[in-house]
N, C-alpha and C positions, 0 to 999 in steps of 0.2 A: 574445412569449415562447412557448417550446415547452412543450407539455404533457408532464409528467414520466412519464405512463403510456404514451406512444407508444413503439413498439419501437425507433426510431432515435434515442432521446434520448441526447445525449452527456453525459459526466461533467462535474462542476463544474470551473470554471477554477481554475488554481493560486492565483489571487488570492482567490477565494472560500474555498478550502480553508485558506489562510493566515489569513484573517479569522476563520473558524470556530475554528481552532486558538488564535488569540489570545483569543477569547471564552472558551475552556476554560481557558487558562492564567491569565488575569486574573480568573477567577471572575465574569464578567459574568452568566452564567446558572448560579446555584449548583447547581441539581439536575443539570444535565448535567455540570458540572465535578466534582461529588461522585461521580456514576456513573463517569466516566472515571478519576478518582483511585482509587476503590475497585477497579475492574476491573483497572487497570494494576498496582496494589499486589498484588492477588491473583496476577496472572500472574508478577510478579517473585518473590514468595514461593514460588510453585510451581516456578519455574525454579531457585530456589536449593536446593530440597529434592528435586525429581524430575528425571528426564531430559527432554530436549526433546521426544522422541517421546511420552512420557507426557503432557506438558502439552498438546501439540497434539492428541493423540487425545481427551483429556478435554474440551478446549474444543470440538472438533467434536461430541463426544457430547452435551455440554450444548446446543449449538446445535440439534442434531437433535431432542433432547427438547422444546425450546421450540417448534420448527416443527411437530412432529407433534401436540403438545398443542393448538396454535393451530388447526391444520387440523381436528382432531377436534371442537374446540369450535365452529368455524364450521359444520361439517357438521351437528352436533346442532342448532344454532340455526336453520339452514336447514330442517331436517326438522320442527322444532317450529312454525316460522312458515310453513312450506310456501312458501318463496320459492325462486327459481332464480337466485341471485346468481352461482353458479359457483365456481370454484377461487379461494381467497383470495390465492394467489400468482401469478395468471395474468399480471399485468403484468410480473413479474420473469421468469416462464418464457418470455414472448414476446419479451423484450428480446434483441437480437443482441449476444452477447458474444465473437464470434469476432474474432481478430486479423487485420487486413487485411494483405495481402502488403507494402503500402507501409509500414505501421507496423513490421512485422517487419524490413524492410530498413533503416529509419531506426535502429531499436534496434541492429541488428547493426553498422551503420556507426559509431554512437557507441561501442559496446563495442570495436570494432576500433581506433578512434582512441585510446581510453584505454589499451588494451593495448599499442599501439605506443609511446605516450608512456612508459608504465611500463617497458617493456623498454629503451628508449633511455636513460632516466634511470638505471635500475639498472645497465646496462652502463657508462655514463659515470661513475657514482659508485664502483662496485666496482672498475673497472679504472683508477681514479684519473686521469681525464683532466685534472682541475684539483684540485690538492692542497687548496686552501682549501674548495672545494665538497664534496669527499669528507669532510673533517674536520667541516665545519659541518652537512652533510646537511639543507639547508633544503628545504622543500616549495614547489612551484610549482603553480599551477593548470594542469591538463593541457589545458584548453580553450584557454587563452591561449597556451601554448607549443607546441601541435601544429604550427602553421605556421611557427614560428621555427626558424632553423638557426643553429648556432654558427659563428663565423668564425675 
């Protein structure tokens, strides 16, 4: 198993993220679920009363206040104990978060495929290629229908 403090640590797998989300939704860990519920409720109420820019800026400001407070606290503790532990966020600062050219190419390819599917379906439905389909306007999964052609 990889050390989470290493700079080349990859993110959690989708399966692990899904399991963590299930734990939150089913309240298997009540403290974490309560924190997630309250924070999401606060964001929804803020979005209902304020603009998106205000909500995002206030969330970032709150995050900045917490991290600055933690950094000052750790610096004071290090000065009092005369220890040399270093920066409290060093592992996060050392982590490589740049996007590789291959990842950017894959994302661009997926976006292009979805955009092509959307444009073909929109043209087909709006120009009434098939009357029943245009009246019904049913959705299809773009991933499954990209390779398919109509006969």
